[in-house]
C-alpha positions in Angstrom: -25.0 85.9 -47.4 -21.5 85.3 -45.8 -18.8 82.6 -46.8 -15.6 81.3 -45.3 -13.0 78.9 -46.8 -10.5 77.1 -45.5 -7.6 74.0 -46.3 -4.8 72.7 -44.4 -2.2 69.7 -45.2 -3.0 68.2 -41.7 0.1 66.3 -41.3 0.3 65.1 -44.6 3.5 66.0 -47.1 0.9 67.5 -49.6 -2.3 69.3 -49.7 -4.2 67.4 -52.5 -7.7 69.5 -51.9 -8.7 72.0 -53.8 -11.7 74.5 -53.0 -13.2 77.6 -54.4 -16.2 80.0 -54.2 -17.3 82.2 -57.6 -19.6 85.3 -57.8 -21.4 86.1 -60.8 -24.1 88.5 -61.1 -25.0 87.8 -57.9 -25.5 83.8 -58.4 -22.7 81.7 -56.6 -21.0 78.7 -56.9 -19.0 77.0 -54.0 -16.8 73.4 -54.6 -14.8 71.2 -52.8 -12.6 68.5 -54.1 -10.3 66.2 -52.2 -7.7 64.6 -54.9 -6.4 61.5 -54.4 -3.2 59.3 -55.4 0.0 60.6 -53.9 2.7 62.4 -54.3 0.9 65.9 -55.2 -0.8 63.6 -58.3 -4.4 64.2 -56.2 -4.1 68.2 -56.0 -3.5 67.9 -59.7 -7.1 66.3 -60.6 -8.2 68.5 -57.5 -7.5 71.7 -59.1 -8.5 70.6 -62.2 -12.0 70.2 -61.2 -12.2 73.3 -59.5 -10.8 75.4 -62.6 -13.7 72.8 -64.7 -16.1 74.2 -62.1 -15.4 77.4 -62.3 -15.0 77.7 -66.1 -18.5 76.2 -66.4 -20.3 78.4 -63.9 -19.1 81.4 -66.0 -20.3 80.2 -69.1 -24.0 79.5 -67.5 -24.4 82.9 -68.3 -24.0 82.3 -72.0 -25.9 78.9 -72.6 -28.7 77.1 -71.1 -27.0 73.8 -70.4 -27.5 72.3 -66.8 -24.4 73.7 -64.9 -23.5 70.7 -62.8 -24.4 68.2 -64.8 -21.9 69.8 -67.6 -19.2 70.6 -64.6 -19.2 67.1 -63.5 -18.8 65.5 -67.0 -16.4 68.0 -68.3 -14.6 67.2 -65.3 -14.7 63.7 -65.7 -13.5 63.7 -69.3 -10.9 66.2 -69.0 -9.1 64.1 -66.2 -9.3 61.1 -68.4 -7.8 62.9 -71.2 -4.5 64.0 -68.8 -4.0 60.7 -67.5 -4.1 59.4 -71.1 -1.5 62.2 -72.1 0.8 61.5 -69.4 0.2 57.7 -69.4 -0.6 57.5 -65.8 -4.2 55.7 -65.4 -3.5 55.4 -61.5 -3.3 59.0 -60.2 -4.8 62.0 -60.7 -8.5 61.1 -58.9 -10.6 63.0 -57.2 -14.1 63.4 -55.1 -15.9 66.7 -55.7 -19.1 68.5 -53.9 -20.6 71.5 -55.6 -22.9 74.0 -54.1 -24.8 76.7 -56.7 -27.1 79.3 -55.7 -28.6 80.2 -58.9 -31.5 83.0 -59.2 -32.9 82.4 -56.0 -32.6 78.6 -56.1 -29.9 76.2 -54.9 -29.0 72.7 -56.3 -25.6 70.8 -55.3 -23.9 67.6 -56.6 -21.2 65.6 -55.7 -19.3 61.7 -55.7 -17.2 60.4 -53.3 -17.0 60.8 -49.9 -16.5 64.9 -50.0 -19.5 66.3 -47.8 -22.4 69.0 -48.2 -24.5 69.6 -45.2 -27.5 72.1 -44.9 -29.1 73.6 -41.9 -32.6 74.9 -40.9 -33.0 76.4 -37.7 -30.2 75.7 -36.4 -30.5 71.8 -37.2 -29.1 69.5 -39.9 -31.9 68.7 -42.5 -29.6 66.7 -44.5 -26.1 65.7 -45.6 -25.1 64.3 -48.9 -24.7 60.3 -48.3 -21.0 59.1 -49.2 -20.1 57.1 -52.1 -18.0 54.4 -50.0 -17.7 51.4 -48.4 -18.6 52.5 -44.9 -21.5 54.5 -45.7 -22.9 51.2 -47.6 -22.5 49.3 -44.7 -24.6 52.4 -42.6 -26.9 52.1 -44.7 -27.2 48.2 -45.2 -27.7 48.5 -41.3 -24.3 46.8 -40.7 -23.0 49.8 -38.9 -23.8 53.0 -36.9 -22.7 56.2 -38.5 -21.1 57.6 -35.5 -18.4 54.6 -36.2 -18.1 55.4 -40.1 -14.9 57.8 -39.0 -12.8 55.1 -37.4 -14.2 52.0 -39.9 -10.9 50.0 -41.4 -12.4 50.8 -45.1 -13.2 54.4 -44.5 -11.2 55.3 -47.3 -12.4 53.0 -49.8 -14.3 54.8 -52.3 -17.2 53.3 -54.7 -17.2 56.7 -57.0 -15.0 59.1 -58.1 -13.6 61.4 -60.6 -10.8 60.1 -62.6 -12.1 56.1 -63.3 -13.9 55.3 -66.4 -17.6 55.6 -65.8 -20.4 53.1 -67.8 -22.9 55.8 -66.6 -22.5 59.0 -64.5 -21.9 58.6 -61.0 -22.0 61.6 -59.9 -25.4 62.7 -57.8 -27.1 65.7 -58.1 -30.1 67.2 -56.2 -33.2 68.3 -56.9 -33.3 72.3 -57.1 -34.9 73.8 -54.6 -35.6 77.9 -52.8 -32.6 78.4 -51.1 -35.0 80.2 -48.6 -35.5 76.9 -47.4 -31.6 76.3 -45.6 -30.2 78.8 -43.3 -26.8 77.3 -43.9 -24.3 75.2 -45.7 -21.1 73.6 -44.9 -19.1 71.7 -47.8 -15.8 70.0 -46.7 -13.6 66.9 -47.2 -13.5 63.7 -45.2 -10.4 65.2 -42.9 -12.9 67.9 -42.0 -15.8 66.0 -41.1 -14.1 63.1 -39.5 -13.0 65.1 -36.5 -16.0 66.8 -35.7 -19.7 65.6 -34.8 -22.6 66.3 -36.5 -24.2 67.8 -33.2 -21.0 70.2 -32.3 -21.9 71.7 -35.9 -25.3 72.7 -35.0 -24.1 73.6 -31.5 -21.4 75.7 -33.3 -24.2 77.2 -36.1 -25.8 78.7 -33.2 -23.4 80.3 -31.6 -22.2 82.0 -35.2 -23.1 85.0 -36.6 -21.5 84.8 -39.6 -19.7 82.1 -41.5 -16.6 83.1 -40.5 -17.4 82.6 -36.8 -18.6 79.3 -37.5 -15.6 78.2 -39.6 -13.3 79.3 -36.6 -15.0 77.2 -34.1 -15.7 74.1 -36.2 -11.9 74.2 -37.4 -10.4 74.7 -33.7 -12.5 71.6 -33.1 -11.1 69.5 -35.5 -7.7 70.8 -34.5 -8.6 69.6 -31.1 -10.0 65.8 -32.0 -7.1 65.5 -34.3 -4.5 66.3 -32.3 -1.6 63.6 -32.1 -3.1 61.9 -35.1 -2.7 60.9 -38.6 -4.6 64.1 -40.1 -5.6 64.2 -43.2 -5.9 67.3 -45.7 -9.0 68.8 -44.5 -10.9 71.5 -46.3 -14.0 73.5 -45.6 -16.2 76.1 -46.8 -18.8 77.4 -44.7 -22.0 79.6 -46.2 -24.8 81.5 -44.0 -27.5 83.0 -45.4 
């Protein structure tokens, strides 16, 4: 397996994205988070999520709790506690997407519009569905998926970490054999909005390593984002 991570602030003053990869006893965890709030407050939230996921991943070897469920709920509780301590209920929110590969199986979870793409034989097998207004419009048939990136409500998220939940708002996949897939891409909206899914697949077909694949994708993102107000963008590429 090869993996590669990149992050950029784009044209913004702050980079509020955070990401990490963790390896333990031959198992892996990859996490990407896109902070919301501005003026660096989003960076605090996304950084806290990455910190919690890394901690909980290491803890799975000491207890039998569900890693992803525990990590998402601990992230939510700790960010809400930070908001209360700082009397700041309007900042420090974040999306999150995580992939775990444990014992030959993989599982992923997400909240917000940071995505996971899974590939098989150089074709897109699936991607997570955003918790956003444009995604809702696509699902209802009122918007074509190719127009999501340009929709005026593109940044309106329906679920994030850092807002009170009446019930869990994250989504978890089933646990499946990692051998069912060839590669994964985790990324924030600042990355996927400037690259078409067809291009992602074409670049995967041309690449022998995750580093090559991610380099091709980042070049495409930069090309399509040139002269535009580019958000922070972050991605992790994993090739099996």
